[in-house]
Each structure stands twice: as structure tokens, then as C-alpha cells.
C-alpha positions as CSV (number, residue, x, y, z in Angstrom):
1,X,-3.4,14.0,41.2
2,X,-2.9,15.7,44.5
3,X,-4.5,14.8,47.9
4,X,-5.9,17.3,50.3
5,X,-8.4,17.2,53.1
6,X,-11.4,19.3,53.9
7,X,-13.5,18.8,57.1
8,X,-11.4,15.8,57.9
9,X,-12.3,14.0,54.6
10,X,-9.4,13.0,52.4
11,X,-10.0,14.1,48.7
12,X,-8.0,13.5,45.6
13,X,-7.9,16.2,42.9
14,X,-8.7,15.0,39.4
15,X,-6.6,16.3,36.5
16,X,-8.7,17.3,33.4
17,X,-7.4,14.5,31.2
18,X,-7.6,11.7,33.7
19,X,-8.5,8.1,32.8
20,X,-11.4,6.6,34.8
21,X,-11.6,2.9,35.5
22,X,-14.5,1.4,37.4
23,X,-14.1,-2.1,38.7
24,X,-17.5,-3.5,39.8
25,X,-17.5,-6.7,41.8
26,X,-20.8,-8.5,42.4
27,X,-21.8,-10.1,45.7
28,X,-21.5,-13.7,44.5
29,X,-17.8,-13.1,43.9
30,X,-18.0,-14.9,40.6
31,X,-18.6,-12.0,38.4
32,X,-16.9,-8.6,37.9
33,X,-16.9,-5.9,35.2
34,X,-14.3,-3.3,34.3
35,X,-15.5,-0.1,32.6
36,X,-13.1,2.6,31.3
37,X,-13.1,6.1,30.0
38,X,-9.8,7.2,28.5
39,X,-10.3,10.9,29.0
40,X,-12.8,12.5,31.4
41,X,-12.2,15.8,29.7
42,X,-13.0,18.0,32.7
43,X,-13.3,21.7,32.0
44,X,-9.9,23.5,32.4
45,X,-9.2,27.1,33.3
46,X,-9.5,29.2,30.2
47,X,-8.2,32.7,30.1
48,X,-9.4,35.2,27.5
49,X,-8.0,38.5,26.6
50,X,-10.6,41.1,27.4
51,X,-9.8,43.0,24.1
52,X,-10.5,39.8,22.2
53,X,-7.1,39.9,20.4
54,X,-3.5,39.1,21.1
55,X,-2.6,42.6,22.2
56,X,-1.4,41.5,25.6
57,X,-4.1,43.5,27.4
58,X,-6.0,42.5,30.5
59,X,-6.6,38.7,30.8
60,X,-9.8,37.4,32.4
61,X,-10.3,33.9,33.7
62,X,-13.5,32.2,32.5
63,X,-15.5,30.4,35.2
64,X,-15.9,26.6,35.1
65,X,-19.1,24.8,36.0
66,X,-19.4,23.9,39.7
67,X,-20.5,20.4,39.0
68,X,-19.7,18.1,36.0
69,X,-21.1,14.6,35.3
70,X,-19.5,11.9,33.3
71,X,-20.8,8.4,32.4
72,X,-19.1,5.2,31.6
73,X,-20.9,2.0,30.5
74,X,-24.2,1.9,28.6
75,X,-27.6,0.3,28.6
76,X,-26.3,-2.1,25.9
77,X,-23.5,-3.2,28.3
78,X,-26.3,-3.5,31.0
79,X,-24.4,-1.4,33.5
80,X,-23.8,2.4,33.8
81,X,-21.6,4.3,36.2
82,X,-22.2,8.0,36.7
83,X,-19.5,10.1,38.3
84,X,-20.2,13.6,39.6
85,X,-17.2,15.9,39.9
86,X,-17.4,19.0,42.1
87,X,-15.2,22.1,41.7
88,X,-13.5,23.0,45.0
89,X,-11.1,25.7,46.0
90,X,-7.7,24.5,47.3
91,X,-4.7,26.2,48.7
92,X,-1.3,25.4,47.6
93,X,2.2,26.9,47.9
94,X,1.5,29.2,45.0
95,X,-1.8,30.6,46.5
96,X,-5.3,29.3,45.8
97,X,-6.7,27.4,42.9
98,X,-9.8,25.5,41.9
99,X,-9.8,21.9,41.0
100,X,-12.3,19.0,40.6
101,X,-12.8,16.1,43.0
102,X,-15.1,13.2,42.8
103,X,-18.3,14.1,44.7
104,X,-20.8,11.4,43.9
105,X,-20.9,8.0,42.1
106,X,-24.0,6.0,41.1
107,X,-24.0,2.5,39.6
108,X,-27.1,1.3,37.7
109,X,-27.5,-2.3,36.5
110,X,-30.4,-3.4,34.2
111,X,-32.6,-6.2,35.4
112,X,-32.1,-9.7,34.0
113,X,-34.4,-10.5,31.1
114,X,-37.2,-12.9,31.9
């Protein structure tokens, strides 16, 4: 993962095959949960030959979704973490590129059973 900043905010780029680990610590300090997703499987850049064959003709880059959501945990586990990834343009020594960064995170916990 590479770090870069935009508007003064430090962001870390997320490789397509990253592992996500969420450590959730509760206010009482006595309980914590670790959730893991072994491969976030973010869309990668795909290039397709315009001719639809291997003739070596013009290659076109397919666009990727601007926002991608992944979820770890489940209702059965009584906790869910949803992570929103945003596609951003970054500049590097080879020119410009697009990559995903974490944009939003939501944690939901089910209520205790009565």
C-alpha cells in the first residue's frame, strides 16, 4: 500500500487483494472482537482488445466502479463492519493512475436479547 495526501488528509491506497482486519474494542475495556476478510477483491484495471481477439490491436481500459462496499462480520456474529472504498486518481513517477482508498466505515452491533 502507498500513502499519499489530498487536501491535507493522509490516505493509504488499498491493493486489490488486501486482507482486512477490524479490531473492535468496547468501552468497558473487557471485551473486543476481531473480524477478518482474507481478500477484499477490489476491482482491478482490466484491459480489453477492441477487436475482441489477440491480434495485438488497440487496447481499451475498462472503467472501474467509483465506489465499492465490502462487509465483514454477520448478523449471526452479532456485529457487522461495512467498509466503503472510493476510487481516486493519484499521481506517481510513471504518470497518473487510479486506486482505491477507504472512504467510509460503519459498525453495527445487534442489541442484546431480552
